[in-house]
N, C-alpha and C positions, 0 to 999 in steps of 0.2 A: 392458421389460413394462409393463402396468396393472396399479398392486392396489388394489383397489375393496372397498368392509367394506358388507355387505349381516349386520342382527341382530349375532353378534358370528365371523361367518368371514368373512375374507378369501380373496382370491385371485390369484394373475398365471399368467403365460401367458410361454412362451417356443419355441420347437423346432430343435431335428437334424432332418437327414435321416439315412434308415437305406433301406437299401435298397430306392435309387430312390424311396420318396416322403420324406414327412416329418413325424418322430413331433413332434404341437402336445400339449405339459408342461399340465397344469392343478393346481398347486403351492395347495394347500387350508392355511388356518395352522390347519388342528387338522384332525382327522379326519370322514371322513366314510361316511356306508351308501356303500358300495360299489356298491350293484345303481343306487342314484340317479347315480352318479358314471361309471359305465357304461353307462348307457342313452343311445345315441342321443340320442332325443329332448329331450333336456335341452342338446343343443348345434345351433349357426350356424352357419356359415359367411357372412358379413358379403361380398358382393363374385363378381363373375364366375367367379373358380375358385375352384376348390377343394370334391371330394368326400370329406365320415367317412367314412370306410370299417370302421373297426372301435374301442375302446374300452378296453385295461384297467386296473386299477386297483393302486398299487407305496406298499402300504399300511404301509411302514419308511419312504416319503416324505411319505406322507398329500396324494400326485396322484394322478391322473386322465393315462391321454399315448392321442392319442389317435391313428390312422395314419389320416393326409390326401395322397391324390393328388391329382395338377394343378396343387399352389402353382407359382409363378414362386420364383427365386433373390433373395432380395436387397427381394424386396415386401415391402410393410405391410400385417396381416392384420388383419381386429378377427375373436372368435368370439365370440356371444350364448351364455353360460353360465345357464342356467334352474333351480329345482326339485333343485339338488342339496343333497343333508339333512344334517348333524350328527350327527355320533354321538356319544356315544349320544344327543344334546339334539338329539333329532326337531323341537324347534320353530324349531331355527336353520336358516337358507337360505339361498342364495346369488341374486343374477338380480342380472348384470352384461355387459357384454362388456368384452374382456377384449382390447390385444393384441399382436400379435406381430413377428416377418420372420419369414421364409422363408431362411434359412441353410444354408452346405456344410460346418459342421462335423458330425459324426455320434458316432457310437459304435460300442467292441465290447468284446466278452467273451470273456477267452481263457481257457481252462484248462479240466481237468477236471470242476469245480463240484463238488465232492464237498459242500458242506453242501448241496449240495440248492438254495440260498435264491437266487429266479430272480435273477439279474445283470442291470442298469438305470439306465442314465442319464438323469435326467428333467429338461428345460432348468429352470431357472426363469429368471424373465423372458431379457433378449438375453443377456446375457454372464456368467449361472450354471448351476450346476452341481448337482443334488449326488448321486452315485453310488453303487449298491446294489450292492455286492460280496458273491460269491459266493464270493467265492476264499477257501482255507488259506495259501496261504504266496506270495509271492513273493522268492526265493531264489537267489543263486548264492555258489562259497564259490572261496578262494584253490585248494581239492582238485578243481575238477572240478565239484562236481555244481550240478546249477543245474533249479532246477522254476519253471515259471511259471505266474501264476490271475492274472490281473490284471482291471477294468476299468477302464474308462476310454472319455473325450468327445476325438475328434484333429481334425485338419488338417493334406492332406499339405501340404508345403514342399518347396520344393526350393531349395537354396544359403542364404543367410546368409541370417539370420533374429532378428530380435528379440522376444521376451516373453513375460510374466508373468503368472503365479498369486498368487495365498493362498486359502490353506486357510485359513480360518475357525472348524470345529472337522474333528475328524473322530471318534469309535465305536473303537476300538479293537477286531480281532477275535483278534489274538494278540502274540505279540516282535514277527512279522515284518511289521507292517499298515505300511504304506508310502501315506504324501500325498504330492501334489505336482509337478510339472512332470516329464515325462519324453520321451525322443526315441528315434524307433526308426529304425531301416532300413524294414519291415515290418511290418503290423498282426498278421497272423501269425491270426487270429481262423476259429477252426474245425480248425484243428488241434491234433491232444491232446497232453495235458501231456510236456513234457518232462523 
C-alpha cells in the first residue's frame, strides 16, 4: 500500500477477501469523522473492474472498510480518497490516491462475542493487519476445559509451509489475551462457543 499526506492526515490501503468480495481497508493516521469515512461518494476505484458496495468505520483502528465486488485476485488497484475529514480537527482533510493488491487472505471471528465489540480485521497495506477482537478468552487446559473466542487473518495452506509473523503491539484485554501465529485444521467461523 501507499502512504500519502494531506495536512497532517495520512492513509494506507490494503485488502482481504471476505464473503466472495474484497474488503478494502483505508487506515487513517488519526481519527476521522465516521460520516465522511463511510460516505461512498468519497471513494472511487480507478480501473475497469470493481464496484464499491458499502462502507463501515472501525473506530478502534481509525479505519474505513469498503466492501468491493468484482476485483481480480493478485491485481493491483488504485483507490481515490477525497473529502474524508479529521475528527475533531475538521480542517484536516485527505485527498489522495492509494494503491493495494486484491488477495486471497481473509479473516474470521470465532465465538460468542460477549463483549459486544464488533470483531474486525483491517488490512494495513499489503503486508499487515490490525485485529480488533471482541473476544473474552482463548483458552484450554489439561483438565479438558476449553473455550474459544478469537479473531484472525488467515490463508488456507496444504502440506508443509514456512510462515513468520511479527506482533508490533497488543492491547491486552485480559490475562488470557494472545497474539501470534496459529495453525488450525478448520476455521470454525459461525460455530457456537466451545
